[in-house]
C-alpha positions in Angstrom: -19.4 -38.6 -16.1 -16.6 -37.9 -13.7 -17.0 -35.2 -11.1 -14.4 -33.2 -9.2 -14.5 -33.7 -5.5 -12.5 -30.8 -4.2 -13.0 -27.2 -5.2 -11.3 -24.0 -4.1 -13.4 -23.6 -0.9 -12.4 -27.1 0.4 -8.8 -26.5 1.1 -8.0 -28.2 4.4 -9.4 -30.9 6.7 -9.5 -30.2 10.4 -11.0 -31.5 13.6 -11.3 -30.2 17.2 -7.5 -30.6 17.5 -6.7 -28.6 14.5 -5.5 -29.5 11.0 -5.4 -33.3 10.2 -1.7 -33.3 9.2 -0.4 -36.6 7.8 -3.9 -38.1 7.8 -5.5 -40.1 5.0 -8.5 -40.0 2.8 -9.7 -43.4 1.6 -12.3 -44.0 -1.2 -14.3 -47.2 -0.9 -17.3 -48.6 -2.8 -20.5 -47.2 -1.3 -21.5 -49.3 1.7 -18.1 -50.9 2.1 -15.1 -50.1 4.3 -12.8 -52.6 2.6 -13.3 -52.6 -1.2 -11.6 -49.5 -2.7 -12.9 -47.7 -5.7 -10.7 -45.9 -8.2 -10.1 -42.1 -8.1 -8.6 -40.1 -11.0 -6.3 -37.1 -11.8 -8.9 -35.5 -14.1 -12.2 -35.8 -15.8 -10.8 -38.1 -18.6 -10.1 -40.9 -16.0 -7.0 -41.8 -17.9 -4.8 -41.9 -14.8 -5.7 -43.3 -11.4 -4.4 -41.8 -8.2 -3.1 -43.6 -5.2 -5.9 -44.7 -2.8 -5.8 -43.6 0.0 -4.5 -40.1 -0.4 -2.2 -38.7 2.3 -2.9 -35.2 3.7 0.0 -32.8 3.6 1.4 -30.4 6.2 -1.6 -28.1 5.7 -4.1 -30.9 6.1 -4.8 -30.6 2.4 -5.2 -33.2 -0.4 -2.1 -33.1 -2.6 -4.0 -33.6 -5.8 -7.2 -32.7 -7.6 -9.4 -35.8 -7.2 -12.0 -36.8 -9.7 -14.7 -39.5 -8.9 -17.2 -41.6 -10.8 -19.9 -43.6 -9.2 -20.9 -43.9 -5.5 -18.3 -43.8 -2.8 -17.8 -44.3 0.9 -15.3 -41.5 1.8 -13.3 -41.9 5.1 -10.9 -39.4 6.6 -8.5 -40.6 9.3 -5.9 -38.8 11.3 -2.2 -39.8 11.3 -2.9 -42.4 14.0 -5.5 -44.1 11.8 -8.5 -42.9 13.9 -11.5 -42.1 11.8 -12.5 -38.4 11.9 -15.0 -38.0 9.1 -17.1 -40.2 6.9 -19.5 -39.8 4.0 -21.1 -43.0 2.7 -23.2 -43.1 -0.5 -21.5 -40.1 -1.9 -22.8 -40.1 -5.5 -20.3 -38.4 -7.9 -22.7 -38.8 -10.8 -25.0 -36.2 -9.3 -24.1 -32.8 -10.7 -25.5 -30.8 -7.7 -23.8 -30.9 -4.3 -27.1 -32.0 -2.7 -26.3 -32.2 1.0 -22.6 -31.3 0.8 -20.7 -28.1 1.1 -23.1 -25.5 2.4 -22.4 -23.2 5.4 -24.1 -20.2 6.9 -22.2 -17.0 7.4 -22.3 -17.6 11.2 -20.7 -21.1 10.6 -18.2 -19.7 8.2 -17.1 -17.0 10.7 -16.2 -19.8 13.1 -14.2 -21.7 10.6 -10.4 -21.2 10.2 -9.5 -19.3 7.1 -9.2 -21.6 4.1 -10.6 -24.6 6.1 -13.2 -27.1 5.1 -16.3 -27.2 7.3 -18.9 -29.8 6.5 -22.5 -28.6 6.8 -25.3 -30.9 5.7 -28.1 -29.0 3.9 -30.7 -30.6 6.2 -28.8 -29.2 9.2 -28.8 -25.6 8.0 -31.0 -23.4 10.2 -30.4 -19.9 8.9 -31.6 -16.8 10.8 -33.2 -13.7 9.2 -30.8 -12.0 6.8 -28.2 -14.9 7.0 -26.1 -15.7 4.0 -25.0 -19.2 3.0 -22.1 -20.3 0.7 -22.4 -23.4 -1.3 -20.8 -25.6 -4.0 -23.6 -26.2 -6.4 -21.8 -28.4 -9.0 -18.4 -29.1 -7.6 -16.9 -26.3 -9.8 -19.2 -23.3 -9.2 -20.1 -21.5 -6.0 -23.1 -19.4 -5.0 -24.0 -17.0 -2.2 -27.6 -17.2 -1.2 -29.6 -15.2 1.3 -33.0 -15.9 2.9 -35.2 -15.6 6.0 -36.1 -18.1 8.7 -36.2 -21.1 6.4 -35.0 -24.6 6.8 -35.5 -25.5 3.2 -32.6 -27.3 1.4 -30.9 -24.5 -0.6 -30.2 -27.0 -3.4 -33.9 -27.8 -3.9 -35.0 -24.2 -4.3 -36.0 -22.8 -7.7 -35.0 -19.4 -9.1 -36.0 -16.9 -11.6 -33.0 -16.9 -13.9 -33.3 -13.1 -14.6 -33.8 -11.9 -11.0 -32.2 -14.6 -8.9 -35.2 -14.6 -6.6 -36.2 -18.0 -5.3 -39.1 -19.5 -3.2 -37.1 -19.6 0.0 -33.6 -18.4 -1.0 -32.3 -15.5 -3.0 -29.3 -16.0 -5.2 -26.8 -13.2 -4.7 -25.1 -13.9 -8.1 -25.9 -11.6 -11.0 -28.8 -13.0 -13.0 -28.4 -16.3 -11.1 -24.9 -16.7 -12.4 -22.6 -18.9 -10.3 -19.2 -17.9 -9.2 -16.7 -20.1 -10.9 -13.4 -21.0 -9.3 -11.5 -19.7 -12.3 -13.1 -16.3 -11.6 -12.0 -16.5 -8.0 -8.4 -17.3 -9.2 -8.4 -14.1 -11.2 -9.9 -12.1 -8.3 -7.2 -13.5 -6.0 -4.5 -12.4 -8.4 -5.9 -8.9 -8.5 -6.2 -8.7 -4.8 -2.6 -9.9 -4.4 -1.4 -7.2 -6.9 -3.4 -4.3 -5.7 -4.5 -4.8 -2.1 -2.9 -7.7 -0.2 0.6 -6.8 -1.3 0.4 -3.2 -0.2 4.0 -2.9 1.1 5.3 -1.1 4.0 7.0 2.0 2.5 10.7 2.2 3.0 13.9 3.6 1.3 14.1 5.8 -1.8 16.4 8.2 0.1 18.1 10.7 -2.2 21.6 12.2 -1.9 24.3 14.0 -3.9 26.3 11.6 -6.1 29.9 11.2 -4.9 31.4 11.5 -8.4 29.4 14.5 -9.5 27.7 16.0 -6.4 26.9 19.3 -8.3 24.7 17.6 -10.9 23.9 14.0 -10.2 21.5 12.6 -7.6 21.6 9.1 -6.2 18.2 7.4 -5.4 18.3 4.3 -3.1 16.1 1.2 -3.5 12.7 1.3 -1.8 9.0 1.2 -2.3 6.2 3.8 -2.1 2.5 3.9 -3.1 1.7 6.1 -6.0 0.0 9.5 -5.4 -3.5 8.0 -5.8 -2.7 5.1 -3.3 -3.7 2.6 -6.0 -0.4 0.8 -6.8 3.0 0.2 -5.4 6.0 1.8 -7.0 9.1 -0.3 -6.3 12.6 0.7 -7.1 14.5 -2.6 -7.0 18.0 -1.2 -7.8 19.7 2.1 -7.0 19.4 4.9 -9.6 21.6 7.8 -10.6 20.0 10.7 -12.4 21.6 13.9 -13.8 20.0 17.3 -13.3 21.9 18.9 -16.2 20.7 16.5 -18.9 17.4 15.7 -20.6 15.4 12.8 -19.3 16.3 9.4 -20.5 15.0 6.0 -19.4 17.0 4.1 -16.8 19.8 4.8 -14.4 22.9 6.9 -15.3 20.7 9.0 -17.6 19.4 12.6 -17.5 16.4 13.2 -15.2 15.3 16.7 -16.2 12.4 17.2 -18.7 13.9 19.0 -21.8 11.6 22.0 -21.2 13.3 22.7 -17.9 16.8 22.9 -19.2 19.1 24.7 -18.7 18.7 24.2 -15.0 18.0 27.5 -13.1 18.3 28.6 -9.5 15.2 26.9 -8.2 13.7 24.0 -6.2 13.0 20.8 -8.1 10.8 18.0 -7.0 12.2 14.5 -7.1 9.7 11.9 -8.4 9.6 8.1 -8.8 7.3 7.3 -11.7 5.8 4.1 -13.0 4.5 2.9 -16.4 1.0 1.6 -15.9 1.3 -0.6 -19.0 4.8 -2.2 -18.7 5.3 -1.7 -14.9 8.7 -0.1 -15.6 9.9 2.3 -12.9 12.1 5.4 -13.3 13.1 8.6 -11.5 13.3 12.2 -12.5 12.8 15.9 -11.6 10.1 18.4 -12.2 8.8 21.8 -11.0 5.2 20.5 -11.3 3.5 19.1 -8.2 1.9 16.4 -10.4 5.0 15.6 -12.4 3.3 16.6 -15.6 6.5 17.5 -17.5 8.3 14.4 -16.3 5.5 12.0 -17.2 5.3 13.6 -20.7 9.0 13.3 -21.2 9.0 9.6 -20.1 5.9 8.7 -22.1 7.4 10.3 -25.2 10.1 7.6 -25.0 7.9 4.7 -23.7 4.2 5.4 -23.7 2.3 4.6 -20.5 4.0 6.5 -17.7 1.1 7.8 -15.6 1.8 7.0 -12.0 4.1 9.1 -9.7 5.1 9.8 -6.2 7.3 12.6 -4.9 10.1 11.4 -2.7 12.0 14.7 -2.0 13.4 18.0 -3.2 16.7 19.3 -4.5 17.8 22.9 -4.7 20.0 24.6 -7.4 22.1 27.5 -6.2 22.2 31.0 -7.6 25.7 30.7 -9.1 26.0 30.6 -12.9 26.5 26.8 -12.9 23.4 26.3 -10.8 24.9 23.4 -8.9 22.7 21.2 -6.7 23.1 22.4 -3.1 24.7 19.7 -1.0 22.4 18.0 1.6 21.9 14.9 3.7 18.6 13.2 4.3 17.4 11.6 7.5 14.0 10.1 6.7 11.7 13.1 6.3 14.4 15.6 7.5 16.7 17.2 5.0 19.7 19.2 6.3 21.9 21.5 4.2 25.6 20.6 4.4 26.3 24.4 4.7 24.1 26.6 6.8 22.8 29.6 5.0 23.0 32.8 7.1 21.1 36.0 6.8 20.7 39.2 8.8 17.5 41.0 7.6 16.3 44.3 8.9 13.0 43.8 10.6 10.3 46.4 11.4 7.8 46.6 14.1 5.2 45.5 11.5 5.2 42.1 9.7 8.3 41.6 7.5 8.3 38.6 5.1 11.6 36.8 4.9 12.6 34.2 2.3 14.5 31.2 3.8 16.3 28.3 2.2 13.5 25.7 2.2 11.4 24.3 -0.6 7.8 25.7 -1.0 5.2 24.6 1.5 7.6 22.5 3.6 8.6 23.1 7.2 11.9 25.0 7.5 14.3 24.3 10.3 15.7 27.6 11.3 18.1 29.2 13.8 16.5 32.5 14.8 18.8 35.0 16.6 18.2 38.4 18.3 20.8 41.2 17.8 21.0 44.1 20.2 23.1 46.1 17.8 23.2 49.9 18.3 19.7 50.2 19.8 20.8 49.5 23.4 17.3 48.6 24.3 15.5 45.4 25.2 13.3 44.1 22.4 11.4 41.0 21.5 11.3 39.1 18.1 8.6 36.8 16.7 9.1 34.4 13.8 5.9 32.7 12.6 4.3 31.1 9.6 2.5 33.4 7.2 -0.5 31.2 7.6 -0.8 32.1 11.3 -2.3 35.2 12.8 0.1 38.3 12.7 0.7 39.2 16.4 2.7 41.8 18.2 5.8 40.4 20.0 6.0 41.2 23.7 7.6 40.0 26.9 5.0 37.2 27.0 5.0 36.3 23.3 8.4 36.0 21.5 10.6 33.6 19.7 13.8 35.4 20.7 14.7 38.5 22.8 17.6 40.8 23.1 18.1 42.3 26.6 20.1 45.2 27.9 20.8 44.5 31.6 22.7 47.7 32.1 24.9 50.0 29.8 27.8 47.7 29.2 26.1 44.3 29.8 23.7 42.9 27.1 22.9 39.5 25.7 21.4 38.1 22.5 19.1 35.1 22.3 19.2 32.2 19.8 16.8 29.4 19.2 16.3 26.5 16.7 12.7 26.2 15.6 10.5 24.7 12.8 8.3 27.0 10.9 6.1 26.2 7.8 7.0 28.2 4.8 4.5 29.4 2.1 4.6 28.7 -1.7 7.4 31.4 -1.9 9.5 29.8 0.8 8.8 32.8 3.1 8.1 33.2 6.8 7.0 36.3 8.9 9.4 38.2 11.1 8.4 41.0 13.5 10.1 43.0 16.3 8.9 45.1 19.2 11.7 47.6 18.2 13.0 47.8 14.6 16.4 46.1 14.4 18.1 43.3 12.6 17.6 39.6 13.3 19.6 36.5 12.4 17.8 33.9 10.3 19.9 30.9 9.5 18.5 28.1 7.3 19.5 24.6 8.6 17.2 22.5 6.4 13.6 21.5 6.2 11.1 18.6 6.8 9.2 17.1 3.9 6.7 14.4 4.7 7.1 11.8 2.0 4.1 9.9 3.2 3.5 6.2 2.2 
């Protein structure tokens, strides 16, 4: 019966100089270095392969190779110098015998994906070492043991426990690891781990044709909220804030239950169907996109993954237009600065600013001498911080009267986190008015 020579763990041939690129692998009758013996494309032996085989640019054999009988296998480099030989290789034996076992220490020294020959009789494991082997040219096992020099092929195992005389099989119930299983595992790793992309893009902006109602979303990629999958937007989207959600670009983006749009902040989400991998965009007031996912799944079942990529704000006019803004990575600036002049007491005064809940507002804070004609100090802080009394050594801004007809006001731009009601804390050393101008906010979009 024909046996396959090369499995998934024997990918490349190398020597001390590196990969054996352009070399050859010749297959002779055992004991001979001149009489060649046939090699085949598969187990049916219907088609013979060229002999010798030429190694490619990765030092790999270009084909699967199937053998029958006993062989003398010789590997040469591109200059025809012999680099490796195995005589009396018996392809009729179903176990790997003295071929293809390596200890974890040896494997650690081998280049990734390389073939390292280790004869079973040369294996000298240390306590707790793990060896990897090809037991039947198509299945692989991990075995662990103590200070034993016993051939891992010759050991016997309890099929239920995987416990052997000298070696313990790390497979479940002594089950080998098949290369087909490894292929599936590789695919899953590629999809869910190895291909974790660097996040980029997905910037949002007012649409040029209908800035009051439509939002443009740029191409990009982000991880979903659970960090389990990529969500990739491969083409730009346009979504309307004044129309019920529909699948695809140039459709509504608002869950029907949130229409008509009100003066409020709306989260912008990219969402993904975990069944079909379809990606879409929409708006919601829920932090977990619960309304948006339900609206999308009502059209195409399976939308479960989401990632928030920004905010939009609707104004307080009757039309509830989207307030114009520009995005600079995680910084969002209003096209028109919102100004306010609240009356502030000597005790803490909450002040609502134009920034979405729980973001970091970028504010221009101003002192106003007004009619008080006295020097005072103003403090602007987050409501999460300790409420403190402003003073000459603790202030955000100050208004100072130098003498009767010479005063000056102070102005500063600062970043202050807002609470769930978009509020900050203001406090003055002397009751007066302050200037609080909303420039924009920072929202960390994460990965």
